[in-house]
Structures are given as structure tokens and as C-alpha cells.
DRENDO-1510 file (C-alpha; in Angstrom, 1 decimal, always signed):
<recs>
REC; n; res; u; v; w
REC; 1; MET; +41.0; +34.7; +133.7 .
REC; 2; LYS; +43.7; +33.4; +131.4 .
REC; 3; VAL; +43.0; +31.1; +129.4 .
REC; 4; LEU; +45.7; +29.6; +126.9 .
REC; 5; LEU; +44.5; +27.3; +123.7 .
REC; 6; ILE; +47.3; +24.2; +122.5 .
REC; 7; GLY; +46.4; +24.5; +118.8 .
REC; 8; GLY; +44.1; +27.8; +118.4 .
REC; 9; THR; +44.0; +27.3; +114.9 .
REC; 10; GLY; +41.3; +25.1; +113.9 .
REC; 11; ILE; +37.1; +24.5; +113.4 .
REC; 12; LEU; +36.6; +24.0; +117.2 .
REC; 13; SER; +39.1; +26.4; +118.6 .
REC; 14; THR; +38.9; +29.2; +116.6 .
REC; 15; ASP; +35.2; +30.1; +118.1 .
REC; 16; ILE; +36.6; +29.2; +121.3 .
REC; 17; ARG; +39.0; +31.4; +121.4 .
REC; 18; ASP; +36.8; +34.4; +119.8 .
REC; 19; LEU; +33.9; +34.0; +122.2 .
REC; 20; SER; +36.8; +33.7; +125.1 .
REC; 21; ALA; +38.2; +36.9; +123.9 .
REC; 22; ALA; +34.8; +38.7; +123.6 .
REC; 23; ARG; +33.7; +37.2; +127.2 .
REC; 24; GLY; +37.1; +39.5; +128.2 .
REC; 25; HIS; +39.2; +36.8; +129.2 .
REC; 26; ASP; +42.9; +36.9; +128.6 .
REC; 27; VAL; +43.6; +34.7; +125.6 .
REC; 28; TYR; +46.8; +32.9; +124.6 .
REC; 29; ILE; +47.4; +30.5; +121.6 .
REC; 30; LEU; +50.2; +28.1; +121.8 .
REC; 31; ASN; +51.4; +26.7; +118.3 .
REC; 32; ARG; +54.1; +26.5; +115.6 .
REC; 33; GLY; +52.4; +29.7; +113.9 .
REC; 34; ILE; +52.1; +27.8; +110.6 .
REC; 35; ASN; +48.5; +28.5; +110.0 .
REC; 36; LYS; +48.7; +32.5; +110.6 .
REC; 37; VAL; +44.9; +33.5; +111.7 .
REC; 38; ARG; +43.9; +37.2; +111.2 .
REC; 39; ASN; +43.6; +38.5; +114.7 .
REC; 40; THR; +41.8; +41.7; +115.5 .
REC; 41; ASN; +41.1; +41.0; +119.1 .
REC; 42; ASN; +43.6; +42.8; +121.7 .
REC; 43; ASN; +43.0; +40.3; +124.1 .
REC; 44; VAL; +44.7; +37.6; +122.6 .
REC; 45; THR; +48.5; +37.0; +122.8 .
REC; 46; SER; +50.1; +34.2; +119.9 .
REC; 47; ILE; +53.0; +32.1; +121.1 .
REC; 48; ILE; +54.8; +30.4; +119.0 .
REC; 49; SER; +56.3; +27.1; +120.2 .
REC; 50; ASP; +56.1; +23.3; +120.0 .
REC; 51; ILE; +54.3; +21.4; +122.0 .
REC; 52; ARG; +55.9; +18.2; +120.9 .
REC; 53; ASN; +59.0; +19.9; +121.9 .
REC; 54; LYS; +59.4; +19.9; +126.1 .
REC; 55; GLU; +62.0; +21.6; +126.7 .
REC; 56; GLN; +61.3; +24.4; +124.1 .
REC; 57; ALA; +57.4; +24.5; +124.7 .
REC; 58; ARG; +58.9; +24.7; +129.0 .
REC; 59; LYS; +60.7; +27.6; +128.5 .
REC; 60; ASP; +58.2; +29.3; +125.9 .
REC; 61; LEU; +55.8; +28.8; +129.5 .
REC; 62; GLU; +58.0; +30.2; +131.8 .
REC; 63; GLY; +56.6; +32.7; +134.3 .
REC; 64; PHE; +53.1; +32.1; +132.9 .
REC; 65; TYR; +50.3; +30.5; +134.5 .
REC; 66; PHE; +46.8; +29.8; +133.5 .
REC; 67; ASP; +43.1; +29.5; +134.9 .
REC; 68; VAL; +42.5; +27.2; +132.2 .
REC; 69; VAL; +44.6; +24.9; +129.3 .
REC; 70; ILE; +42.4; +23.4; +126.5 .
REC; 71; ASP; +44.2; +20.3; +124.6 .
REC; 72; PHE; +42.7; +20.0; +121.0 .
REC; 73; ILE; +45.8; +18.2; +119.3 .
REC; 74; SER; +46.5; +15.5; +122.0 .
REC; 75; TYR; +45.1; +12.4; +119.7 .
REC; 76; ASP; +47.0; +9.2; +121.3 .
REC; 77; VAL; +48.6; +8.9; +125.1 .
REC; 78; ASN; +51.8; +10.1; +124.5 .
REC; 79; GLU; +50.4; +13.3; +123.1 .
REC; 80; LEU; +48.5; +13.9; +126.2 .
REC; 81; LYS; +51.5; +12.6; +128.9 .
REC; 82; ASN; +53.9; +15.2; +126.7 .
REC; 83; THR; +51.5; +18.0; +126.9 .
REC; 84; LEU; +50.5; +17.4; +130.4 .
REC; 85; SER; +54.2; +17.5; +131.6 .
REC; 86; ILE; +54.1; +20.5; +130.1 .
REC; 87; VAL; +51.8; +22.3; +131.8 .
REC; 88; ASP; +49.9; +20.5; +134.6 .
REC; 89; ASP; +51.9; +22.8; +137.3 .
REC; 90; LYS; +50.8; +25.9; +134.8 .
REC; 91; CYS; +46.8; +25.5; +134.8 .
REC; 92; SER; +43.8; +25.3; +137.5 .
REC; 93; GLN; +42.0; +23.4; +135.3 .
REC; 94; PHE; +42.5; +21.4; +132.2 .
REC; 95; ILE; +40.1; +21.1; +129.5 .
REC; 96; PHE; +40.5; +17.6; +126.9 .
REC; 97; ILE; +39.3; +18.1; +123.8 .
REC; 98; SER; +38.1; +14.3; +123.4 .
REC; 99; SER; +35.4; +13.2; +120.7 .
REC; 100; ALA; +31.8; +11.9; +121.1 .
REC; 101; THR; +32.6; +8.7; +118.9 .
REC; 102; VAL; +33.7; +7.0; +121.9 .
REC; 103; TYR; +30.6; +5.4; +122.8 .
REC; 104; ARG; +29.6; +2.2; +122.2 .
REC; 105; LYS; +26.7; +1.0; +118.9 .
REC; 106; THR; +23.0; +2.5; +119.7 .
REC; 107; ALA; +20.2; +1.9; +117.9 .
REC; 108; ALA; +18.2; +4.4; +116.2 .
REC; 109; GLY; +16.5; +6.6; +118.7 .
REC; 110; GLU; +18.4; +5.6; +121.5 .
REC; 111; LYS; +20.3; +8.9; +123.2 .
REC; 112; ILE; +23.4; +8.8; +124.2 .
REC; 113; THR; +24.3; +10.0; +128.0 .
REC; 114; GLU; +27.9; +10.3; +129.4 .
REC; 115; ASP; +27.4; +6.9; +131.3 .
REC; 116; PHE; +27.7; +4.9; +128.6 .
REC; 117; GLU; +30.2; +2.7; +127.4 .
REC; 118; LEU; +33.2; +3.8; +125.8 .
REC; 119; SER; +33.7; +1.3; +122.8 .
REC; 120; ASN; +35.1; +2.1; +119.5 .
REC; 121; PRO; +37.3; -0.9; +118.3 .
REC; 122; ASP; +35.8; +0.1; +114.5 .
REC; 123; TRP; +38.2; +3.1; +115.0 .
REC; 124; ASP; +41.5; +3.8; +116.1 .
REC; 125; TYR; +40.9; +7.2; +116.5 .
REC; 126; ALA; +38.5; +6.4; +119.3 .
REC; 127; GLU; +40.1; +3.8; +120.8 .
REC; 128; HIS; +43.1; +6.2; +121.3 .
REC; 129; LYS; +40.6; +9.2; +122.8 .
REC; 130; ILE; +39.1; +6.7; +125.0 .
REC; 131; ALA; +42.8; +6.0; +126.4 .
REC; 132; CYS; +43.6; +9.6; +126.7 .
REC; 133; GLU; +40.5; +9.6; +128.8 .
REC; 134; ASN; +41.2; +6.8; +131.2 .
REC; 135; TYR; +44.9; +7.9; +131.7 .
REC; 136; LEU; +43.3; +11.6; +132.8 .
REC; 137; ARG; +40.9; +10.0; +135.3 .
REC; 138; ASP; +43.7; +7.0; +136.5 .
REC; 139; ASN; +46.4; +9.8; +136.9 .
REC; 140; TYR; +44.5; +13.1; +137.9 .
REC; 141; ALA; +41.5; +11.7; +140.0 .
REC; 142; ALA; +42.3; +13.6; +143.0 .
REC; 143; ALA; +45.2; +15.6; +141.9 .
REC; 144; ARG; +45.8; +19.3; +142.3 .
REC; 145; MET; +45.0; +19.9; +138.7 .
REC; 146; LYS; +41.4; +20.0; +137.8 .
REC; 147; TYR; +40.3; +18.6; +134.6 .
REC; 148; THR; +37.3; +18.4; +132.4 .
REC; 149; ILE; +36.6; +16.0; +129.2 .
REC; 150; VAL; +34.8; +17.4; +126.5 .
REC; 151; ARG; +33.3; +15.1; +123.6 .
REC; 152; PRO; +32.1; +17.3; +120.5 .
REC; 153; TYR; +30.6; +15.3; +117.6 .
REC; 154; VAL; +30.1; +16.1; +114.0 .
REC; 155; THR; +31.0; +20.1; +114.5 .
REC; 156; TYR; +30.7; +21.7; +111.6 .
REC; 157; SER; +31.6; +25.8; +110.8 .
REC; 158; ASN; +32.0; +28.1; +108.6 .
REC; 159; ALA; +34.9; +26.7; +107.0 .
REC; 160; ARG; +33.9; +23.2; +107.4 .
REC; 161; ILE; +31.3; +21.2; +105.7 .
REC; 162; PRO; +30.3; +18.0; +107.3 .
REC; 163; PHE; +29.8; +15.0; +105.6 .
REC; 164; ALA; +31.8; +11.7; +105.4 .
REC; 165; VAL; +32.8; +10.6; +101.6 .
REC; 166; ILE; +34.1; +13.9; +100.9 .
REC; 167; PRO; +38.1; +15.0; +101.2 .
REC; 168; HIS; +39.6; +15.5; +104.6 .
REC; 169; SER; +40.8; +19.2; +103.4 .
REC; 170; LEU; +38.6; +21.2; +100.2 .
REC; 171; HIS; +35.5; +20.6; +101.4 .
REC; 172; TRP; +34.2; +22.9; +98.9 .
REC; 173; THR; +34.8; +19.4; +96.3 .
REC; 174; LEU; +31.3; +18.4; +97.1 .
REC; 175; ALA; +29.7; +21.3; +96.6 .
REC; 176; ASN; +31.4; +21.5; +93.6 .
REC; 177; ARG; +30.4; +18.2; +92.4 .
REC; 178; ILE; +26.3; +19.2; +93.2 .
REC; 179; ARG; +26.9; +22.2; +91.2 .
REC; 180; HIS; +28.3; +20.3; +87.8 .
REC; 181; LYS; +25.6; +18.0; +88.4 .
REC; 182; ARG; +27.6; +15.1; +89.1 .
REC; 183; PRO; +26.4; +12.0; +91.9 .
REC; 184; ILE; +27.3; +12.6; +95.7 .
REC; 185; ILE; +28.4; +9.2; +97.1 .
REC; 186; LEU; +25.7; +8.7; +99.7 .
REC; 187; TRP; +26.6; +5.5; +102.1 .
REC; 188; ASP; +24.1; +3.1; +102.7 .
REC; 189; SER; +21.0; +5.2; +101.4 .
REC; 190; GLY; +22.0; +7.9; +104.1 .
REC; 191; GLN; +19.9; +6.6; +106.5 .
REC; 192; ALA; +22.2; +6.7; +109.8 .
REC; 193; THR; +21.0; +9.3; +112.1 .
REC; 194; CYS; +23.5; +12.7; +112.7 .
REC; 195; THR; +24.2; +15.2; +115.3 .
REC; 196; LEU; +25.3; +17.8; +113.6 .
REC; 197; THR; +26.6; +21.1; +116.1 .
REC; 198; TYR; +27.0; +24.3; +114.6 .
REC; 199; SER; +30.6; +25.5; +116.1 .
REC; 200; LYS; +29.9; +28.4; +117.3 .
REC; 201; ASP; +27.1; +27.1; +119.5 .
REC; 202; PHE; +29.8; +24.0; +120.8 .
REC; 203; ALA; +31.5; +27.2; +121.8 .
REC; 204; VAL; +29.4; +28.6; +124.3 .
REC; 205; GLY; +28.9; +25.2; +126.0 .
REC; 206; VAL; +33.4; +24.4; +126.4 .
REC; 207; VAL; +33.4; +28.7; +127.7 .
REC; 208; GLY; +30.8; +27.7; +130.6 .
REC; 209; LEU; +33.1; +25.3; +131.9 .
REC; 210; PHE; +35.9; +27.2; +132.4 .
REC; 211; ALA; +36.6; +27.8; +136.5 .
REC; 212; ASN; +32.9; +25.9; +136.4 .
REC; 213; ASP; +32.9; +23.5; +140.0 .
REC; 214; ASP; +30.0; +21.4; +138.4 .
REC; 215; ALA; +33.0; +20.5; +135.3 .
REC; 216; TYR; +35.6; +19.1; +137.3 .
REC; 217; GLN; +36.9; +15.7; +137.0 .
REC; 218; GLN; +33.8; +15.3; +134.6 .
REC; 219; ALA; +32.7; +14.6; +131.3 .
REC; 220; PHE; +30.5; +15.6; +128.7 .
REC; 221; HIS; +29.5; +15.8; +125.3 .
REC; 222; ILE; +28.5; +18.8; +123.8 .
REC; 223; THR; +26.1; +18.7; +120.5 .
REC; 224; THR; +22.8; +20.2; +119.1 .
REC; 225; ASP; +19.6; +18.3; +119.9 .
REC; 226; HIS; +18.2; +18.5; +116.4 .
REC; 227; THR; +18.8; +15.4; +114.9 .
REC; 228; LEU; +18.2; +14.4; +110.7 .
REC; 229; THR; +19.5; +11.6; +108.5 .
REC; 230; TRP; +22.7; +12.1; +106.7 .
REC; 231; ALA; +20.7; +11.9; +103.5 .
REC; 232; GLU; +18.7; +15.1; +105.1 .
REC; 233; ALA; +21.6; +16.8; +105.8 .
REC; 234; LEU; +22.7; +16.4; +101.9 .
REC; 235; GLN; +19.6; +17.9; +100.5 .
REC; 236; TYR; +19.8; +20.7; +103.1 .
REC; 237; PHE; +23.3; +21.1; +101.4 .
REC; 238; ALA; +22.2; +21.3; +98.2 .
REC; 239; GLU; +19.3; +23.7; +98.7 .
REC; 240; ALA; +21.6; +25.9; +100.4 .
REC; 241; LEU; +23.2; +25.8; +97.5 .
REC; 242; GLY; +20.5; +26.7; +95.3 .
REC; 243; GLU; +20.6; +23.1; +94.1 .
REC; 244; PRO; +17.6; +21.1; +95.3 .
REC; 245; HIS; +17.5; +18.3; +92.6 .
REC; 246; VAL; +21.0; +16.7; +93.5 .
REC; 247; LEU; +21.7; +13.2; +92.3 .
REC; 248; THR; +22.8; +10.8; +94.8 .
REC; 249; ALA; +24.5; +7.5; +94.3 .
REC; 250; ASN; +23.5; +5.0; +97.3 .
REC; 251; ILE; +26.8; +2.6; +97.6 .
REC; 252; PRO; +27.1; +0.4; +100.5 .
REC; 253; SER; +29.8; +1.5; +103.2 .
REC; 254; SER; +31.7; -2.0; +102.7 .
REC; 255; TYR; +32.1; -1.6; +99.1 .
REC; 256; ILE; +33.7; +1.9; +99.6 .
REC; 257; VAL; +36.1; +1.3; +101.9 .
REC; 258; GLN; +37.3; -1.2; +99.3 .
REC; 259; LYS; +38.0; +1.0; +97.1 .
REC; 260; ILE; +38.7; +4.3; +99.7 .
REC; 261; PRO; +40.2; +2.5; +102.4 .
REC; 262; GLU; +41.4; +4.8; +104.7 .
REC; 263; LEU; +37.4; +6.1; +104.6 .
REC; 264; LYS; +37.0; +2.8; +107.2 .
REC; 265; GLY; +37.4; +4.5; +110.5 .
REC; 266; GLU; +35.3; +7.2; +109.5 .
REC; 267; LEU; +32.1; +4.8; +108.2 .
REC; 268; PHE; +32.3; +2.3; +110.2 .
REC; 269; GLY; +33.5; +3.9; +113.7 .
REC; 270; ASP; +31.2; +7.6; +113.4 .
REC; 271; LYS; +29.0; +8.5; +110.1 .
REC; 272; GLY; +27.3; +5.1; +109.3 .
REC; 273; ARG; +26.3; +5.1; +113.0 .
REC; 274; ASN; +23.1; +6.2; +114.6 .
REC; 275; ARG; +23.9; +8.8; +116.8 .
REC; 276; GLU; +21.5; +11.3; +118.9 .
REC; 277; PHE; +22.7; +12.7; +122.5 .
REC; 278; ASP; +21.0; +13.9; +125.4 .
REC; 279; ASN; +22.8; +17.1; +126.4 .
REC; 280; SER; +20.9; +17.2; +130.2 .
REC; 281; LYS; +23.9; +17.4; +132.2 .
REC; 282; ILE; +26.3; +20.3; +129.9 .
REC; 283; LYS; +22.7; +22.1; +130.2 .
REC; 284; ASN; +22.5; +21.9; +134.1 .
REC; 285; ALA; +26.9; +23.0; +134.1 .
REC; 286; VAL; +26.2; +25.7; +131.6 .
REC; 287; LYS; +23.4; +27.5; +131.8 .
REC; 288; ASP; +23.4; +29.2; +128.6 .
REC; 289; PHE; +23.9; +26.7; +126.3 .
REC; 290; SER; +21.2; +26.1; +124.1 .
REC; 291; ALA; +23.0; +24.7; +120.8 .
REC; 292; GLU; +19.5; +26.2; +118.5 .
REC; 293; THR; +21.0; +26.5; +115.3 .
REC; 294; THR; +19.2; +23.6; +113.2 .
REC; 295; PHE; +21.5; +22.5; +110.0 .
REC; 296; GLN; +19.1; +24.0; +107.6 .
REC; 297; GLU; +20.0; +26.9; +109.2 .
REC; 298; GLY; +24.2; +26.2; +109.5 .
REC; 299; ILE; +25.0; +25.5; +106.5 .
REC; 300; ARG; +23.5; +28.3; +104.9 .
REC; 301; TYR; +26.1; +30.2; +107.0 .
REC; 302; SER; +28.8; +28.1; +105.7 .
REC; 303; VAL; +27.8; +28.7; +102.3 .
REC; 304; LYS; +27.5; +32.7; +102.4 .
REC; 305; PHE; +31.2; +32.5; +104.0 .
REC; 306; TYR; +32.6; +30.2; +101.0 .
REC; 307; GLU; +30.8; +32.6; +98.5 .
REC; 308; ASN; +32.0; +35.6; +100.0 .
REC; 309; ASN; +35.5; +33.9; +100.7 .
REC; 310; ALA; +36.9; +32.8; +97.0 .
REC; 311; TYR; +40.1; +31.3; +98.0 .
REC; 312; MET; +38.2; +29.2; +100.3 .
REC; 313; GLN; +36.6; +27.6; +97.0 .
REC; 314; GLY; +39.8; +24.6; +96.3 .
REC; 315; VAL; +38.5; +21.7; +94.6 .
REC; 316; ASP; +40.1; +18.2; +94.6 .
REC; 317; TYR; +39.9; +17.0; +91.0 .
REC; 318; SER; +42.1; +13.4; +91.9 .
REC; 319; TRP; +39.4; +12.7; +94.8 .
REC; 320; ASN; +37.1; +13.8; +92.3 .
REC; 321; ALA; +38.7; +11.0; +90.0 .
REC; 322; ARG; +38.5; +8.5; +92.4 .
REC; 323; ALA; +34.7; +9.1; +93.6 .
REC; 324; ASP; +33.7; +9.1; +89.9 .
REC; 325; ARG; +35.7; +5.5; +89.3 .
REC; 326; LEU; +34.2; +4.1; +92.9 .
REC; 327; ILE; +30.8; +4.8; +91.1 .
REC; 328; ILE; +31.5; +3.6; +87.8 .
REC; 329; ASP; +33.3; +0.2; +88.6 .
REC; 330; TYR; +30.6; -0.3; +91.4 .
REC; 331; TYR; +27.6; -0.3; +89.1 .
REC; 332; LYS; +29.2; -2.4; +86.6 .
REC; 333; GLU; +30.6; -5.0; +89.4 .
REC; 334; THR; +26.8; -5.2; +90.8 .
REC; 335; GLY; +25.0; -4.7; +87.4 .
REC; 336; ILE; +22.3; -2.0; +88.8 .
REC; 337; GLU; +21.2; +0.0; +85.9 .
REC; 338; GLU; +20.9; +3.5; +86.9 .
REC; 339; PRO; +21.2; +5.3; +83.4 .
REC; 340; GLU; +21.2; +9.0; +84.8 .
REC; 341; ILE; +23.8; +8.2; +87.3 .
REC; 342; LEU; +26.3; +6.8; +84.4 .
REC; 343; ASN; +25.7; +9.1; +82.2 .
REC; 344; ALA; +26.5; +11.8; +84.6 .
REC; 345; VAL; +29.2; +10.5; +85.8 .
REC; 346; LYS; +30.7; +10.0; +82.7 .
REC; 347; ASN; +30.0; +13.2; +80.9 .
REC; 348; ARG; +33.2; +15.2; +81.4 .
REC; 349; ASP; +32.1; +18.3; +80.2 .
REC; 350; PHE; +33.2; +20.0; +83.3 .
REC; 351; MET; +36.8; +19.4; +82.2 .
REC; 352; THR; +37.0; +21.7; +79.9 .
REC; 353; SER; +37.1; +24.6; +82.4 .
REC; 354; LEU; +40.2; +23.5; +84.3 .
REC; 355; ASN; +43.7; +24.4; +83.9 .
REC; 356; LEU; +46.6; +21.5; +82.7 .
REC; 357; TRP; +47.4; +20.5; +86.3 .
REC; 358; ASP; +44.1; +20.1; +87.0 .
REC; 359; ARG; +43.4; +18.0; +84.2 .
REC; 360; ILE; +46.1; +15.8; +84.6 .
REC; 361; ALA; +45.2; +15.0; +88.2 .
REC; 362; TYR; +41.9; +13.8; +87.2 .
REC; 363; LEU; +42.6; +12.0; +84.8 .
REC; 364; MET; +46.0; +10.4; +86.6 .
REC; 365; SER; +43.7; +9.7; +89.7 .
REC; 366; PHE; +40.7; +8.0; +87.4 .
REC; 367; TYR; +43.2; +5.6; +86.1 .
REC; 368; LYS; +44.9; +5.3; +89.1 .
REC; 369; GLY; +48.5; +4.2; +88.2 .
REC; 370; THR; +50.2; +7.4; +90.1 .
REC; 371; TYR; +47.7; +8.4; +93.0 .
REC; 372; LYS; +49.6; +8.6; +95.8 .
REC; 373; ILE; +52.5; +10.8; +94.2 .
REC; 374; TYR; +50.0; +12.3; +92.5 .
REC; 375; THR; +47.9; +13.0; +96.2 .
REC; 376; LEU; +51.5; +14.1; +97.5 .
REC; 377; LEU; +52.0; +17.0; +94.9 .
REC; 378; HIS; +48.6; +18.1; +94.9 .
REC; 379; ARG; +48.6; +19.0; +98.3 .
REC; 380; ILE; +51.9; +20.4; +98.3 .
REC; 381; PHE; +50.5; +22.5; +95.3 .
REC; 382; ALA; +47.5; +23.3; +96.6 .
REC; 383; LYS; +48.7; +24.5; +100.3 .
REC; 384; ILE; +50.9; +27.1; +97.9 .
REC; 385; LYS; +48.2; +28.1; +96.0 .
REC; 386; TYR; +45.5; +28.4; +98.8 .
REC; 387; THR; +47.8; +30.3; +101.1 .
REC; 388; LEU; +48.6; +33.1; +98.3 .
REC; 389; ALA; +44.8; +33.5; +98.0 .
REC; 390; LYS; +44.7; +33.8; +101.2 .
REC; 391; ARG; +47.5; +36.5; +102.0 .
REC; 392; LYS; +46.0; +38.4; +98.7 .
REC; 393; SER; +42.4; +38.2; +100.1 .
REC; 394; LEU; +43.6; +39.2; +103.7 .
REC; 395; ASN; +46.0; +42.4; +102.2 .
REC; 396; ASP; +42.8; +43.6; +100.3 .
REC; 397; CYS; +40.9; +43.7; +103.4 .
REC; 398; HIS; +43.5; +45.6; +104.8 .
REC; 399; LYS; +44.0; +47.9; +102.3 .
REC; 400; GLY; +40.1; +48.6; +102.4 .
REC; 401; GLU; +40.5; +49.2; +106.5 .
REC; 402; GLU; +43.1; +51.7; +106.1 .
REC; 403; LYS; +41.2; +53.3; +103.1 .
REC; 404; GLY; +37.9; +53.7; +105.9 .
REC; 405; LYS; +40.2; +55.6; +108.4 .
</recs>
């Protein structure tokens, strides 16, 4: 079976790529080639192209026909339309990766099925995914090309640590704060119920939908059945780090988004909601899907991966400073007395081990004045630092393999 992954180097797509190849499928990855991932499987072929450039992508895919195409990177209807105009005559089945944030709010203990109302006005990301799903249904209900909609919820992997009040990249920042005894911001006391799915388990569900008669013109969420609160998830992560005592600053979501407005959608439309799922539909369609990895078990794999790959352990000191500023402001404005939290957040002993750049980053962001300028510069330099460290790690690995031959 020929399978094309549009994207193919992200958290979800990497495990789907590897499992597809392991099952003997001929796997192709289409992306711009920016995020280079080492590939040791002969069943995987890279196609360097830009899916947003219709003419280029059509030319680069000339002569190809795929049994399955998976779209990981369409985030609005225009992007989806563009992708479909390129591949809808080049595949038998189109799998659109949507999101389980598309469902309406639920009460604690209420399990979501695929038939629930699709509505999430608190987050543009979710509303755009709903619009994409509607476009597929409206335009491909009886078309030659079969489609399948897949809705992941919070899915973590060896490289992704799930949390809300955390940088969107450099996830090890959370671990660094815990290990330096700095308070972790826990929104609304962390009592929302969450469902955290290990990416390798998620991949089993997706690959099982390939050329599956039960999958056509259907939507599936794919999650674990294990549920916990975000407070429990944080505790399990801390224990995996060998730090069972974690300091938490319990702050309302409404206050957090005043200080860090980019978190509004993620808190109000996602991780501040109760999310439990009925997975009967995917289990009936894919008999080997079970998603039995508990978060307590899976997050230990993540910690081990980070500890074995030092180049992944980047810390966003700019974000750390914003978190510290938020905590100090909250306790000052509310008058809440939490001496242990305040003493910990004001303690800057950790800065003695920082290089000059990271010290400047922290101080600039803590005092707010030039945060946006710094953020842009930090992302550029962090990307360079990460790329060089990763390249060295892969080169060392290659040398070890050559030596072992």
C-alpha cells in the first residue's frame, strides 16, 4: 500500500510514519525539508515540496497515486481546499487530522462520542477545524475519493510533554522549573479532567483505518480510556523526574490570560475543560487498537528520551521570566499569603549557572519592556542552537554505527 504523509515530521506523524513502514507500507513524506529527521527505514521516501504552492506540488507529485494520503497541516478551509486540489485525484482515501477540541463543553464524567455537537467558540483553532470537517462532508459525501476524519485530543510523545502553561516549544522548560524548585502555574487548581494519549498508541488507531471499509466518510476520535486531572498529570511528571514534591501556584485561568493572552484559546477552549471520550467507534473499526499506555508509564518514556538526548533540553528563560512575573503579580494583587511560593519564585540562585544571553533574556522579559523583540531573537538563536546540537548528536550516532560495522 502506498501512503503519503503531508508533513510527516511532527509529533503525531512521526509515529504514524514509523508504524506504517514497519507494517510494510511504502511511505512517502511530503514537506519542505526544513525539519530534517534521520530515517533508517528503506520503506520511507521523502518528497521535498511545498504543499502551499499548488503548481510546484502538482508537478512534484506528477505520476504518483496513493492508496492513502494523510493531511496533518491543514488548519483552515483555504489550506484544506488547496491540499485537496492537489491530491484528490491522486488517492483512494484522504485522512484529515482534525482535533477533539471541536466538541462542545461537557460536565465532569460525561463521555464524548463522535455524535456530540461540534462547537467551540472559545478557540479559533477548533472552529477552523470544524469548518474543515464541514467542507469535507459537504463536498465529498458521495465523491470518488473516500475521506476519513481523525480527532486526536492531547497526545504526547517522547519529545512532547503535555501541559497548558508551558512554552509551545522547549518543553523541557517545565522540567527545569520543577528541578530548580520553582513554582509551576496550575490553572484553576488543575481540576479539569484530561485524557492524555501516548503517540505510539494513537498511531495504531490511525494506521488501522487505512483502506478500512468502516472508515470511509466517517469521523473518529482516537484517545486512551485512562483519565486523570491536570494536577495528577503534573504530579506524575514530577515523579518521573525524581522530584515528588512540586510547588504549584494555583491561579485562575481568567487571570492567566490577562498576563499571557496567547493562552486564552488553549485554556478556555481546551485544557480548562473536562474531556473524557467513549472510544467504542475506533475500537470497533480497528480491532488491535487499545491505547493501554497510562500517563504514569508513558511520561517516563518521555523523561528518559530527554535525558538520553541532551540537545532536546533547551530552556526558554524568557518564558520562565513571564511565569515568575505572573506569579508575583497575582499574589501581590490578591493579597494571598503563600510564603513558600513567593520565596521560591523570588530566589534567583538558578541564574548563576546561566550564560550571559540567558541572563539577559530572563531579565528583559521579567521587566516586560522588550519581551517581543527578545522573543523573536530568542527563537532564531534557539533554533540554531538546537539544529547544531542535534546535528552533532546524529553525527556521533553515525560514527558509532560505522565503528560497530
